[in-house]
Structures are given as structure tokens and as C-alpha cells.
N, C-alpha and C positions, 0 to 999 in steps of 0.2 A: 501370276498377275494380281495386283493390289487395286482394289476398287475398279476393276474393269478397264483400267488405263494404263497403270505404271508396271513394267515387265522388270522384275527384279534380276539383275545379272551377277553380283557378286557382294559379298559382305566386305565392308570396309573396316569398320570398328565395333567393339562391344563396350556399352558403359553401363553404369548401375541403373539407370533410367530408361535407356533406349539403345537400340542397335541401328547402325547406320549402313545403308545399302547403296551401291551404285547400281542406278536403274534407269530405263528409257521411258520416256513418255511418249508412248504409242501414238497419242492424238497429234501432238507437235513434232514428234521425231527428234527428240533432243536428249541429250545425256542428262542426269541430274542425280542428286542425293536424296534419299529417302530416309528420314529420322522416324523410325517405328518404336513406339512406347512398348515396353515389355507388356504382354497380356495380364501378368500378375498384378501390375500397377494400373491397369485401365479401369480397375473397380474402385479406385482410389479417387474420388472426386478433386482432392488436393492436387494430385500429380497431374491429373487431366486438365485441370484450371491453368497450372503452370505452364503446361505443354501449349495449350492454346494461347496463353497470354504471350508466349515466346513468338509464336506465329503472327500475332497482331502487332506486337511491337516492332518486330524486325521489319515487317512489311511497311510500317510507317517511315523506316529509315531508307532513303534513296540515296546511297553513297557507295562510291567505287571500292571503298575499303571494308564494306560490311557485306558478309555472304547473305545473299537475297534469299528471300522465301517467297515461292511461288503460289502454294497451295496448301491447305489443311483439311483433313477429313478424316473419316472412320469407315471401315470395312469390317463388319462384324467385331470381333474382340480386338481389333486393331486400330490404334489411334496413331496418326501419321502427319509428318511434315514433309512436303516437297521442297527441296531447297537447290540451290545453285551448287553444282559439282565444281569444286577447285582441283584440278590434277597437280599434284605436287605434294609437299610434306609440311608437317607443323614445325614451329621453332624449336620445341623439345627434340624432334629428330635432328635438327641442325646442331643444337647445343651438345647432343650426344655424339653426333660424328666429329664435330670440329672444335667441342671445348669452347674456350673464351673466343669472342669476335674482336676484330679491330673496332676502334671507336667509330670510323666512318660505317662499318657494317651495322654495327649496333644502333646508330642513329637513322640508317636507312631503314632499319625495321620499326624503330621507335616511333618514328614520325608519322608514317601511315596508320600505326595502331591509333596513336593520339587523334589523328584527324577523324578515324571511325568513331572513336568514343565521344570525341568532341560533339559530332553530329548526334550521338544518342543523348549527350547530356544537354544539348540545347533544345532537342525534343522532349526533355523531361524524364529521361530514363537513365537508370543506373545499372550496369553490367552486372557487377558483384562478384564475379568469378574470373577475373583476368590472371591469365598464367599462361606459358609458353605453348601448353597443350591447346589453347583456343586461338592462337595464332596461326594462321595457314599461309603458306608461301607456295604460290603457284609455280610451275615450271617456267612460266613466262617472267617470273620475278615479282609478280604483284603480291601485296600483302593484303589479307583480309582477317577481320575478327569475326570469330563464330561462337557458336553456343550461348546465345542469350537466353538460355534456360533459367536462369536465376534472375532475370531482368526484373526490375520493380520500378514504378513510377517514383520520381524523386520525393514528392509529397507523401509516398506511403512506405518509405524504405525503412521505416522503424520496426524492428522485430521485438515482439512482446510475449513471444511463446517460450522464451527460457531457453532457446537454443539458436545456433548460429549456422546457416547454411554457406558453406564456402570451402577453400583450400587452405589447409593450416599454414604453409608456407607464405601466403600471399594476403593473409587477413591484416586488417589495420587494428591498431590497438582499441580503437573505440568499437569496432566490430566484437572484439573478444570481451571487452569491459562492460559496454553498455547495450551491445546488440543493435547498434544503429548503423546505416549504411547510407551515404549519399555520394555525391560525385567526387569527394575526396578520398573516399576508400579505394576507387578505381585509380585515382591518381597515385596513392600509396603503392598498389600492386603493380602498376607501371613503373615505379621507381625501383621495387624488387626485381621486375623483370630485367630493367636496365643493368642493374648491379650484376645480375645472373649473366647477361650478355657479355659484359666486360671483363668479369672475372672467371666464369665458368663454373661457380658455384653459388650457392644460396648463402645471404648473409647471416642467416640463423640457422644452426643445425642443433641436432640432438636425438637422443636414443629413442624419444618418445614423442608423439605431438605436444604432450603437455609442456615438455621442456622448450619446444620450438615457441609455443604461445607465451611462455614465460618471458622468453627473451623479447618476442614483439613488445611486449608491456613494458618491459624494464630497462631494455638495451637500445641504444640508437643503432641504426644499420651502419656498419664502418664503412670509411671511405673506400672506394674502389682500389685506390693507388697504394693501399695496405696490403693488398694482394697482387696488385700489377704495378710494380716499381716503374716509375716514369709516365704513369697516366697523368693527364693534365689536370690540374686543379679545378678547371672549370667543370670538367665531368664529376668530380667530388662534390662540387656544390650543387649540380643538377640533381644527383642522386640524394644528398642531402636534404634538399628542400622538398623534394618529392616524397620521401620517406620520414619527414618530421612525425614524431610521435603526437605531437600536438596539431590535431586536424586544422586549427585555424591558421598554422604556420604554413601550410601546405598550399599551393595553387588551387584556386576555388573550383577548377574543372580541368578537364583535359585540354580545352583550348589554351587556357593559359599557361599549361605545362607545354604545349607544342611551342607556344612563342618562345618560352625560355629555351627550350631545345634547339630551336632554329638560331637563336641568339648565341648558344654556346658554339654550335657548329660553326658560326660565322667567325667566333673569336679563336678557333683552331687553325694551325697552318696544316700544310699536308702532312708533314713530318708526324705531328701529333694525331692527326687523323688516322693515319695508317700504321700507328704503332702495332707491331704484332705481340700480343700478350704470350707470356711464357708458357700457358696452358693450352694454346692454340694448337689445333691438328690439322693437317691437310697438307697445303702447298709448302715446300721446303722441308718436309719431313720425310724420312725414309719409311718404307712399310713396316719395318720392324719398330721403328719408334713410335710410330702412329697406333700400331697394335699394343704396344707396352702402355702408352697414354690411354687408349681405349680401356685397357684393363684396370687403369687406375682410375677411370671416370667415376664421378660420384652417382652411386646408383639411385635410382628414384624410389623414395621411400613412401612410408604412410603419410608423411606430411605433404604429399603431392596429391593425396585423394581430396576431391570434392566431398565434404563431410558435413553431417549434421552435429554441431558441436554444443555441448550444454554450456550454457553462460553461467558462470559464479557470480555471487555477491560481491566479492572483491578477490581480485587474481593478483594484487601487487604486494602481497605479503610473502614472505619466505626468505631462505637462506641463500638464494641466488642459483640453486641447484636445479629448480623445476619442480621438486618433489612436493612442495606445498601447492602447486598447480595440478596436480594429478586429478583433482576432481573435474577439471576443465574437460577431459577426454578419457573415455574408458573404452580401451581396446583400441586397435589400429587395424589398416589392411594387413591381410594375412601375409601377402608376397607380391612378387613381381606382376603376377596376373590380376591382382586387384587394384593396382594403381590407376591412376586417372580415371576414376569411376566415382560416380556419386554414391556416397554411402550414408547409412543412417547409423551414428554412434550412440549407444545407448549409455547411461550413466549406470555404474555398478550398484548393486544394492546398498553397499556401505561405503560411500565415497572417501570417508576419511580413514578407511582400514587400509594399512600398508603391510606388505610381507615384511616379516623380520629376516634382517640379513644373518646368513649362515655364518657361523664363527669362522669358518674357513673355507674357500672355494672347493668344490669337488676337484679332487685328483692333485690337491696341493699339501694335503697334510703330510704325506710322507716326505715331501721336499722340505717343508719347514722344519722338520725334526731333524733331517740331515744338516740343515744349516747350523741348527742348534748344536748339533753334535760337533761339528767342525770347529765352533767358537769354546767348546769346552776342553778340559784337560790340559794336557802339558802346552798346546799351542796357543792357550789364551794369552799368556805373556807376550809371545811374539806379535800377535795380531794387535794388542794394546800399543806396543812400541811402534809398529808400522802406523797405527791410526794417528799417534801423537805426532811422528816425522812428517806425514802427508798434511796433517793441520796446520803445522809450523810453516810448510812450505806453502801453504794454499794462504794464509794470512799474509805472510811475506809477499808473495806475489800481487795479492790485492792492494797491499800498500804502495808496492813499486807502480802498479798500474795506476792507482789513483794519483799518486804524487808526480807521476812522469807527464802528467797533462793530459792524459787520455779523456777527462771529463772536464765539463765547464758548467756554467750555470746560465740558465735563461734570464736575460737581463731584465731587471725590475723597472727600468725607466726607458723612456722611448719606444714603448712598444703599445701599452694599453692607451686608448683614446686617440691613436694616431690612424691615420688611412692605412690600408694594404701596403702601398708603395713605401711609406715611411717606416712601416714596421719591418717590412723585408730588408731595407737598408739597415736599419738597427741590428736585425739579426746577423746580417752578413758581417757586419763589423766584428761579430763574435765567432765568426767562421760557422754559422749555422744557416740552414736553408729551411724554406717554407714547405711543409709536407702539405697536407690537405687544408680546406677552409669548410666551415660550415657556418649558417646565419642562425642568429636566436634574437629573440626580442629583448629590448632593454630599455627601461625609462631612464637609466643614468648615462648612458653613451649615445652619441649621435649616429644617426643612420649611416651606414658605411664605414664607420671605425671600429677598431679593435677593442673588444670587450673582454677577451681572455685568450689564454693559451693552452696548449696541452703538449708538454709538460707546463705547469702554471710558473709565472715569473718567480725567479729565485730557486727553483728545483734543478737538481744536476742533471746533465744530459750528456752524451757523448759528445765529443769535440766536432765530429764531422756528422752529427745527427742532425734530424729535421723537427720542426716546431710546426703543429697544426694551430691555425688562428680561427678565432670564433669572432665573426663578424656581426656588428649590431644591426638589427633591422629596424631599430628605432622603437617606439611605444607598441605595445600589442594593439592598443586602439588609438587612433590619431583623429584629431580635428582639422576639417577643412578651413584653412586660413583664409582672412579677410583679404580678397584680391581684388576689390572694387579699384579702378583707378590705375591698377598696375598694367604697364605694358605686356603684350601677350607672352613675349619670350621669357621676360622676368616672372610672369605669372606661372609658366610652366616650370621654370626652375624652382620657384618657391614649393610648387607641389611636389616636384621630385625630393626636395629637401625635407619636406614634412611626411615622407613615405608614401606619397599617392601619385596617380597617374594622371595625365591630361587626357580628357576624353574628346568628344566630338566638339568642334568648335564652330559657332554659328555667329551671324552678324546681325546687328539691327541699328536702326538710327538712334541716336541719343545726343541731344545738344549740350547735355551736362558732363558728358564723359568725352575727353580726347579720343580721335580716331585712332584705332588699333589697340586701344586699353579695354580692360575687362569691365563690363557693366555688373554681371552677377555670376555665380556659380550654380550649378546643379549637381548635387545637392548645397544648400545655402551654407554661407561660413558659419563655423561653430558646430556643425553636425558631426558626430562621431562616426568613423568608417574604419574598416579593416585596411591594413597596409597593403598598398598596390591596388587598391579600389580606384575606379575611373572617376573623374570629376568633369562633367561637361561645362565649357566656359562660353558665355555669350559677350562678343566682342563690339565695342561701338563703331559704327561707321561715320561718326560725327553727325553735325546736324545737317539735315536734309536740305538740298537746294533744287529750286524749280528750273528744269531745263528751259533755256530760251529757245524760240523758233529760229531756224536757219533756212529753211526750205525757201527757194525762190530768190536768196540774197546772193551777192557776189561772194566769192570765197574769201577774199580778205576780210570783207564786214562780218561775215558770219564767222571766222575764226577769231576775230577780235572780240566779238560778243560773249562768244563760249568761254574763251580764256579768262576774261574779266569776271565772268561768274564763277571761276573757279574749276573749269574741268581742263582736261588734256584733250587736244584735237588732233585727230589723226585723218588722211585723206586717203580714200580708196583708190587703187590704182585704175580699176575698171569704172568706165563711164557709161551712162545709159541715156536712152531717148526719153525725154519728158518735155511736158508742155513749157517748160522755163527756159530762158535762153542759155545757148551754149556757154560753158564756164561757171553758170551759177550753180547753186546747191539744188541737186534733185530730191535728196533724202537724207535723213540723220539717224543713227542707230538708237538713239534715245530720243523718243518723241517728245515734242514740245509740250510743255507743262506736267511732265512726270517728274518725281521725285528722284534725286540721286545724290551720292556722296561726293563731297570736295574730292578733287583728284580724279574722279571717274573718267574713262575715256569715252568720247564721243565720236564716232567714225561718220565723216561726211562722204557722200557720194556725189560727184559732179554730173551735170547734165550735158549731153552731146547736142542738145537742141532737139526740137520736136522732129519725128519723122514724117516726112511728106508723103500723102497718098491721094490718089486720082479721086475727083469728085464726080460721082455718076449724075447723069441727066435726068431729073425726075419731073421736068416740065409736062404738063398733060396728064399726069398720074394723079390718084386720089391722095388725100392727105395721109390716110394710113399707109398706104402703099410706099409713098415717097418718105415717110419718116422711117418706116422698116429698112428700106434699102440705104439710106444715108447712115443709119446707126450700124447696119452690118459693115459698113466700109470704114467705121471708125470715127464717126463724127458725131457731134451733139446736133440736135434740131430746134430751130425756134420757128413757130408759125405766125405769120403776120395775115390777117383777114381784112379785106376792105368792106365798107358798109354797103349793103345790108346784111352781110354774113350769111349769105343763104347758098353760096357755092362751095364746091369740094374738090375743085380741080386746081392743082399748082399751075399758076401763070408765070412765075419766075423764081429764081434762086440767087442768093447773094453771091455765091461763086459759080460761074457757068459750069455745065457739065462738060467734063474733059480736062478741066484745068486742076492743078494741084493745090492743096492746102495742108497746113499742119495737121497731123493726126491728133484727133481730140478736139480739133477746132468746132466752133458753133456754125452751122450753115443755116441761113434765114430762107424759107421758102414763103412764097405769097400766095394767097388763095383770092382769086377774083371774086367780086360779087356779080349779082344778077342784073 
């Protein structure tokens, strides 16, 4: 029992910071998960504060895709969180079992993850450790994001301690280089997770965490279609924009990336959504093939460990091998038992010292000497002759291969500066296909046009090869155009062409701007904004018009008056009783005297005439009693007194008792004098 309330039933998982148990809340009789900090860390105030911060942060997030936190407390040396228990597995378990996922399945997982992170981002928090291990998939198919243990408020996400806390494979370049983390670092990690779901492997690998970090800094995440032929270019574009090395080029938060993910799904047909990747395992595979694929599956390495990583002054130098980034990480998780744990990785005493390479690997010296022996003596001449023959044959084959038309060149005209569709047609004329696409900023090419190709224009490529297109996102910083007086649709189009998005549209009266045209924007024209930022539009309703009165007037007269004033008139089907004559106007939707725009609709309700009611007999009663009884029957009352006004008894009434009168009519009662 923990804290006299929680009965621990079984251990679920062990991490570097805490152990998770399945438990029962004996007070409420419900299953839950207990995350208990290791007692050895409970004396470290930094870890305890992070632990409590997780509880407070997640408790603020009421979202169906976030693992809920119920309670937080201490019991002696134990600091714990009581959390929602999700029966199921992690996304890492799914990837180990199935390898790559179909695009539909990958998006089915990605979208709820982004919804959860979007709620966190809008609440002012950054997760900072998104990876498949922190995505839970319940037995009922629900997807939930867990382990907000590294969460930070957006405004305090800058790391100034010289180290980075996170998982190597999913760190964004700015986390590694500057130690900063904001909503876009979560977007980057989600892009890496999407790549992993689509291909079954991580985009950047290496023998050491340092090599992985070097690739994050210096290499773009490759297009998933390079590993999974036939994958839709839209998915390549989604991964590319999420994992852009420049944080400014990514969607600004998970909500924006979720919008792009949904647009990508909508652009794909069923065949492309249900494409089965070559590395997928499960349905359609024999048990033997599944076991072989499982044996070949990528093992979880030290780059999967959530780690404290020393941040260098500069990590972009080097020869591309990752050796010059060795100072980024010293040591790694020892083995499979250490993966998926939070670890503290310390710098070596001399980060610049590198072990010298042995002159020959152990066990190869004898083999090398035997090779030399084979090439010496009487056989040397024979080897030379054979080498020469093979060289001549190789050169001849290469000349034949080139001259036989196996290669062509990427066209130098008709591609750059064109739309994607125009570029595809030009490439098709040369027998080439479009592979993947990615977007980059450019001040020289209009937004949406091709600014580059890979291979570059003029370079040689196989005749049946594919060319990747680089699409311009327009300038990195764009100015809000002047839109005053522009019709709404034209203004939205101009914003799109400028690389911005139309935001909320509101309306105001303005006699100086035509109805339906833009009065002003928020932010104002000339303001600099990042691409895809939203711009609110205020649209004119035209000059205000005072609504004329129509109640009590005949329908024809009322319709003509309102139409001449500039309004559209509609007549309600249902009629109502009113004091006005039958067929006249009983009510109007826009009251007389209010201001409305030209063309607004005024709905008229016609009268059925007054409802008749029986008049009570009040003669002989006091003035107060008579007035009260007549009003209760639905009539207005007028009192007439005769001189000398000393009496208080009703001597007569304008409509005799027992007769009928229109509801709301005025009944006159007479008070006789003395």
C-alpha cells in the first residue's frame, strides 16, 4: 500500500527516473498507474520539482488524447503520481511487431498525437520528449500521449545549463545547437516519428549518438519515398515541412501541423492511403517471413534513450563522419536493458581526445599477409593481365551503357520558375518522373513555383529515373499587402499569393467602402509576418440604413416601403393574433429605427386579427377590484369618475359584462359620485 490508499498490483515499466506500477485506488475502487520516483532521486530537488511540474502541467490538460493525472503525493521516501491506466501497448511496440505502417495507419496515430500536443501548446507547454515510447495505444484503439516529465512552459523553454534533456533520435537541430525548445521542437519530433511509422526506420542512424546528432544538424530528413517506393509525394512534403532544419520553416505548433496532416489525408485516395510498405510485417506474411523480418528489425540503440546531452559551442564543423561532434555525447546506454530510460550522460575529461586507430583490426593481420603472398611471386604477372582485361571490359561496357541512351539530362528549361504541374509535364517529355518534393524559402522564386531540382538542371540521370522538386515558399519574411477596397475573395487570394492565410472575417458599417470589400486588416498593411501567418479581415457592410416602421400597415404598403429603402422583404408563413387588423403587419424582424445594411432581409409577420375574449361584469365592484379583474382577462382599463369624485363603486362599463371584445382592447369603467 502506498500512502494508505493505493494498492500496488504489478510492475509495468522501469525508467531512469521512475518505476511505473499498475495499482488500485482502494478509495474509489479503480485501476490506475502509479509513477514512483526512485528513492535515490527523491533527495534531488531538481528531479522532485520536475516530477511535480509534470503533475501540475498534465492536470491542466483536459484532453481525450492526453494521459490524465489524478493525484500527486509523497509517502516517506517515495514521491509519486497517480495517473490514468491505459491497457494496451506503445507505438514502439507496434513498430517492433509490424515494422512500417500504411499511410492510413500512420496518420491515424499521428493525428490524435498532434491533437494532444496542440492542446498542450495552446495551454503554453512544450512536451520536449516526443517519441514512439511516449505514444500509448489502448486496446480499444485510443491513442494517448504520455510522459510529460520533461514538459516546460513555452516562455521558459530555453536551456542555459550547457546540457540538453531529450532523446537523441528526436532532437531538433536548435535543441542540439542552442539548447532551446519551443512548440516547433515537438513538431520536429513528430515529423521524425511519422517518418519512422512510414518507413520502419529512423531517418538518421549512426554507431554513436554523436553521429546521429551530427546528421540532425547537417542533413535533411530524407523523403520517406526513398525508402518506400510508391509513397505519395504529399507524405514526403508533410515529413519535409515538419522536419525542416530551420525552425522558422516548420509549422509553428502541433495545431498547424495537424491541419497540414488532415489536408494531406484528404489529398490521398484509398489506394495510396492503404499502400503496404515493403518492411511491413503482419497480415499477408507467413510466420517464417515474419520471424525473418523480426530478426532484421532495427534494434533500439543508445540514440533512443532520453538523455542529458552536453551542448557544444559549435557542432556544424567536421568531415561529415560525426567524429568532430564526439564532444556532444560521452558514453551511451549500455545495452537493450538501458534503452527508453532517462539517463545523465557526462562529458569525458578531455572531449577532444580521440583513440588512435589500430594499424590493422584484430584478427586481420594474418589474412592481410596471405593476400600479399598471393599477389607476389610467379602469379603477379597473371594477376596484372587479368586486371587489365577486366578494366578494358569495364570501360567498354560503361561507354556502351552511356551511348546506348541509358542516361539523359535533367532539362534546363521549362522547370525552374514553373508550377509543379508544368514542371511535371516538362520532365515527362524527357521520360522522367517526379520523386519527392520539399519546400524552401526563396526571395527569387514566387511561392508555389519550382526553385530547384535534385539532380540539378543539366545533370545526368538514368532515363527512367525520378527528379525531386524543391518548391518555393516565397520570402522567409513577408509583408501584409494593402487590401483596403479589395473584394473579400480577391483579398483572400492576394493573401495566399503573398504566402499568408486569411484569418477571422468580421463586418462593420463603412459608407466609404463598398459592401463586401475590405476596410482594414489586422495586422495592418506593411507589417512583416512569417509565411502562413493568419491575417484578420474587416469587411464593409456598406453605409447603414435606418429601418422604416411596418407594424400595423397593410402588407403591400409595408413591402413597398422596405424595398424602396434597400431591404429584401420576406413574409413568415405563420400568422399571429395582434391588435392590428387581419392581414396587416403584426411584427418585423428588424425593429423600426435600427441600422442595417443595404440588402439585409426583413421578415414580416402578418396579423390574424385580435383574439376575442369575454368581458367580465364588474359593476358594483370597487375600482381596484374591477381594474384587477379586467386586466386579468386581457384588457386595458380606463377609469371615468363623475363629480364630486367621492364614490368608489363601478356604476357602468363601456362593454357590458358577458359580451366579447378584442384581447388588449380598453374597457372604460364609470365611477358614480355621491
